[in-house]
N, C-alpha and C positions, 0 to 999 in steps of 0.2 A: 326636634326633641321637645317634649312637653312634660311638664310636671303635673301629673294627676294624683288623685288621693284615693287609692284602693285601700282595702282593709290593712295592708301592710305596705306603707308608702315605699317606693322604689328609691334607691340611692339618688340624691340630687333633688327629690321632691321635697316640698315643705313638710317636715315632720310634726308630730303631735305629742311632744314630751310631756310628762306629767307636771313639769314645773309651771306650765301655763295655768294661771289661776284666773278665776272669774273677775269680773269688774267690781271694784270696791265703790267706784263713784263714776257715774256717767255724766260727762260735761259735754254736751253737744251744742255747738254753736252753728245755727243755720243763718244764712244771710236773710235779714229781715225777720228772723224767728225770735224766740224768747230764751234767754239765758236762765238756767237754774242757778241763781246767784248764790253766793255764800250767806247773805242775810237770810234768804229764804230757807236754805239748809239749816241754819241754826234755829230759825223759828220753828221748823218742822220738828227738830230735836227737842226743843222746849215743850212743844205740844205733846209729844210722845211721853215725855217725863210726867207732864201734868195729868195725862190720861191714866198712866200707870199708878200714879198716887190716888187718883180718885177711885180707881178700881180696888185698891187695897189701902184704905185709910189707916189701918193699924200698923202697917209697916213702918220701920224706922229708916228715915232717909240716910243713905250711906255718903259720907263726904269723899268725893273722888281724890285719890292721891295726887301729889304734885306731879308725879310721872304722867299720870293719865291726863291731867290738865295741860302739861306741856306738849304731849303727844297730839291732843286735840287742836291746840293752838297751832302747832306745826302743820298739821293736815290742812286746816283752814287757810293758813298763809300760803301753802304750795298750791292749793286749789285755786287761790286768787290770782297767783302767778300764771298758772296754766290757762285760766280764763282770759287773762290780759294778753297772753301770747297769741291765742286764737283770734281774739278781737282785733289785734294789731294787723294780722294778716288779712282778715276780712275787710278792714278799713284802710289798708295800705299805709299804716302808721309805724314807721321804722323806729322812731323815738320810743314809742310804747313797747315794741318788740324788744328792744335793748334795755328797757328800764330795770329789769330785774337780773341782769347779768352781773357777775363778779367784775368790777371795774379794774382790777388788778390783772385779770387774764386776758391780755390783749389778743392772743391768738384765738381764744374762744370768741371774742367779740368780732373778729375779722370773719371767722367761719360763719357766725350767725348772721352777719350782714349778707353774705352770699346766700345762705339758706333762706333768709327773708325775701330776697329778690327772686329766688326760684319759686318759693311757695306762691307769691303774688302772681308770677307769670303762669303758674299752673291753673289759676282761676278756680279754685275749688268752690263748688256749690254749697258744701258743708265742710266744717273743720272743727274738731275739738280734741282736747287732750285730757286724760284722766289718770289718776294714780292707781296703779294695781298694787303689787306687795313691795314691801320694804326689802331690800337686799343688804347684805353685810360683806364688806371686803376689808380685812384687817390692814392690807397694804395701803389702801386708799385713806382709811382712818388714820393710820400712822403718818401719812404724808400730809393730810389735810387738817388734822386736829379731831378732837373728840366731838366737836359740834358739827358733825358730818352726817348727812342723811342721803343714802343711796336709794333710789326708788325706780322700779320698772314702770314705764309710762306707756299707755295705750293711746295711740293717734288714731282718730276715726275721721275719715274724709270721704268726700265723694267728688269725682271729676265729672263735670256735666257731660251727658250723652255716653261717656265711656262706662262709668259705673252705674249700673241699674239701681243698686242699693249701696249704702255706704260701705267702705272697706276699712278694715282694721290692720294696723301694723304696730310694731313695738319699739320703743327707744329706752335708753337708760340715762337717767339724769342724776348728777351729783350736786347737792345743795349743801351750803354751809351757813352757819349763822354768824353774822357779823354785825357788831353793834346793835344787837337786838332785832336784826332784820335778816330774813332768809334770802340768799341769792344763788342764782345757778352758776356753779364754777366749772362744770365740765359736762359733756354730752356724750362721751365715749368710754368711760371708765368701765361700764357694764357690758360693752358690746360683745365680749368674748362668752358671756353667759346667756345671750339672747338666742332666740330661734334662728334658723337659716334665713338669710336675706335681711335681717333686721338692721336698721340703720344703714341700708345699702340701696334705698329707693333713688330714683333718678335725681331728685331734688337734693339728696344728701351728698352728692359726689362732685361738687364743683359747678361753676356757673353754666347754666343751661339756657337753650333757646327752644321754644315751643312753636311748631308750625302746625297749623290746622287746616284740615280739609273737610269735606262734608261729613265723612264718617270715619275720619282718621286724625289722630294727634301724633306727631313724630317729635321726639325729644332728641336734640343734638347739643354738642358743645356750643357755647355762645360763639357766634360768628360763622358756624358751619352751616350756613343757610343753603348753599348750593347742593350740597349732599342731602340735606333734609328735605329739600324740595323734590329731588330725584326720587328719594324713598317714598315720599307722599304720593307721587305720581304712580309708582310701581304698586304701592298698596291699593290704590284706587282700582287698578286693573285686577289685582288679586281678589278683591271683593266681588268683582263681577264673576270671576271663576267660582268662588264659593257659592255664590247665588245660582249659578247655572248648573253646577255639578253636585251640589248637596242639597237634598230636599228640604231640610228644615229652613223655614222662612225666618231666619235671623236677621234683624234690622238694626242691631246694635252698632257701636262704634268701637274702634280698637285704638289702644295706645302703644306705639312702637318706640323703644328706647335704642338709640344708636350712639353710644358714647365711647370715649377712649378707654374707659375702665374695663378690665377683664372680669371684674366681679361686681355684678349689678343684680339687686335682688337675690334670687337663689340661683342665678346663672353663673357658672364658673368656666372661663374660657382661658385661663392661665396656663394649663398644661400644654406641652408641645403636641401631644398626641390627641388633643380635642379636635375633632373634625366637624362638630356641628356648626353650622353658619348661624343658627338662631335657636332660641329657646322660648317656649310659651309657659310661663310660670304662674301658678294660681295665685288669685287674690282671695281674701277671706272676709265675710261679713261677721263671723265670729271666729276667733282663733282656736286651734286645737286645744281642748281642754276646758274651753269656756262652757259652751252649751252641750258639745258632743266631744267625744274622744278625737275625732278627726277634723273637728271645726266644720264650718259651713262654707263651702266654696262659693264666691260671688261672681267670679269671672277669671280672666287671665290677661296679662300684658306681655308683649312680645319683646325680648331683649336680642339684639343683633350682635354677633361676635365682632369685636372691633377689628379684627383682621379681615373680615368678609364685608365690611360696610360698602365697599365700591363694587361688590359683586351681587349686591341685592337686586332680585328681579321679582316679577309677579309670580313666577312658579314657586320660588322659595316662600314668598309672602302668602301664597294661596294655601300652602301646607299649614303655616303657623296660624293664618286666619281661621282655618277649619277648626283648629284647637280652641280659638277664642270664641268661635260661634258654637261651640259644644260645651264650653267650660262650665256653664251654670246649670248643667243637667244633673249633676250630682257628683261626678268625679269617681265612680266605683267601676266604671268600664275597665276591662283588661287592656293592658297597654298594646297588645297586638291589634285589638279593635280600634283604639284611639289612634295609633300611628298608622295602621293600615287604611283608615278612613281619610286621613289627612293626605297620605300618599296617593290614594285613588283620586282625590280631587286634583292634586298637582299634575298627575300623569294624564288626566283628561285634558288639563290645560296644555300640556306638551303636545298632545295628539292634535288639539285645535289650533295650535300655533304653527303648525307646519310638520310636526313630527310624524303625524299621520299613523294609521293602524300598524303600518309595518314596523315603525320603531317601538311601539308599545308590545307588538308580538315578539320582537327581538329580545326586549327586556324580560318579558314573561318566560321565554324559553331559558334565558340565562339563569333566572331564579330557580326554574325547575331543575336545571341540570347541575348548577353549582351551589345554590343556597340551601335548598331542601336537604341534600345529602349531608350537610354539616350540622344538622340539627336532628333531634330525636323526638320532638314535640313542637307545638306552637310555642313561640317565645313567651317566657314567663315574666311577670312583673319584676321579680328579684334579679338584678343584674342586667336588666334589659339594655340599659344605656352604656354598659360597660362591655357588653358582648362583641367578640371579634367577628362573629358570624353576621351575615347580612339579615338581621332580624327585621329591618324595615322592608326589605324586598319580600320576605315570607309573610309578613304581615299584610302587605299590599296584595300578595296573591291570595291570601285567605279571604280578604274582603271582596276582591274581584270574583273569586269563585262564588261567594255567597250572592253577590249581586246577579250573577248568571243564573244561580239556582232559585232565588225567591224574589228578585227584583230589587231596584235601588230603594224604593219607598219602604219596602219591608225591611231592608237592612238599616235604614235610618230609624225606623221604629224599634228594631232590635237594639240599636245603639242607645236610644233614650231609655228603654227599659233596663238595660245593663248598667247605664251610668246611674240611675236612681236606685237600683235594687241589687246590683252585682256585688254584694258585700263580701262574699266568700265563694269558694269553688262550687259548692253544691247549688247556690242560687245562680251562678253563672250558667252552669250546665242545664239547670232547670229552665231558665230563659231561653237559652239558645236551642234547646231541644223543642220547646213549645213553639218557637218561631221559625225554625229551619229544619226541624227533624234530625238534627245532629247535636252531639256534645263536642266539647273541645277534642276529646280523643278521636271521635269518628270523623270530625272535620279534618283533623291532621291525617287520619288514614286515607280519607278521600283526596287530599292533596297529593299523596304519594302515588296514586294511580290516575291523577288528573292528566288528560291529554287534551289541550285546547284544540277547538275546531277552527281551522284557518280559512 
């Protein structure tokens, strides 16, 4: 399963609701870099005021209201806290990280100690927090008092080698004013109002351990070293299969998360009828609603179903790693193409590992005899992952047919074109027709009469 971002995101994929607003302040802390500090921000503001006064000397200065002054002071105070938190992680300073927490909230302090250890272990190349928009929850204000400030926070980070560009996720923080000083008193009051997967990153879910390979990072529960090492080894083999069986020369690294939790990022494995062993969910360099309605996809992380962690092998991971290797192409490819390509790579691996052409031919015939009659068209994006039909098998058959018709290199070029430009059905059919001589309808018709040569 993978979460891609077509023009209408499928259920389970990160959505782009209108409540996502643009950045109000970019606070980026790069190791060894420059911090845009609060003093500099204030100096810039004063310079703008002076420039405006010089341009219009006859205007009468307006005295800001007490409410405006208080709001500005609060924003500067919160900015300062966020800067300190990022600095603390980058320098490994736990005392600084805990400095601005509400001392009366011992549960929060305990959680934040675990979070700090996890963030340090991740070893971010870049980390920063910034305020987005203020939120209001009357129940929280009633419980915590009038001097309460709830704000959506944007966390911007970059994992070395894994994230080609910094990724963005969101949090919700609750601050209260105590004795003239703002302190962080809760970090989950807003969770229900955030986007899918928010505050569910691997580092948010209990103490973790990170295992590193040449092109893979595996995140497991603290102490789950043996299982993590096994997944790391299988991932290395899976990367070889992606290299051998998919033409795009992707040389990136992958993050694989294998925790006890059934809800990690946008992956949901809690339902009894969930059969997916893993999910590749998108990361964003800009969230939906910031720069574009759909956001800008930066890459993907793999999440393993906790019930399947001991069954992870290179075949499963070659499928998911194909999603990772194609995630940054745009995300507009139809799901039948995305999942079909991933299945194509994994079945090539099965064939190479001993299954041989006979096993592949058997599976192909089963799809033709059983899966195709259950559908009336190529699998659509809507409801793809909830379908009871064998949409994966049909998607694989469609890609396999295209490979035989136009060649693997041409299918990979088709994929790149679709991922970048397949924003609607008209565009998808135009691309498919120009590169294969087929539309989705005629591709489906061709599959109905397809008889493989054995």
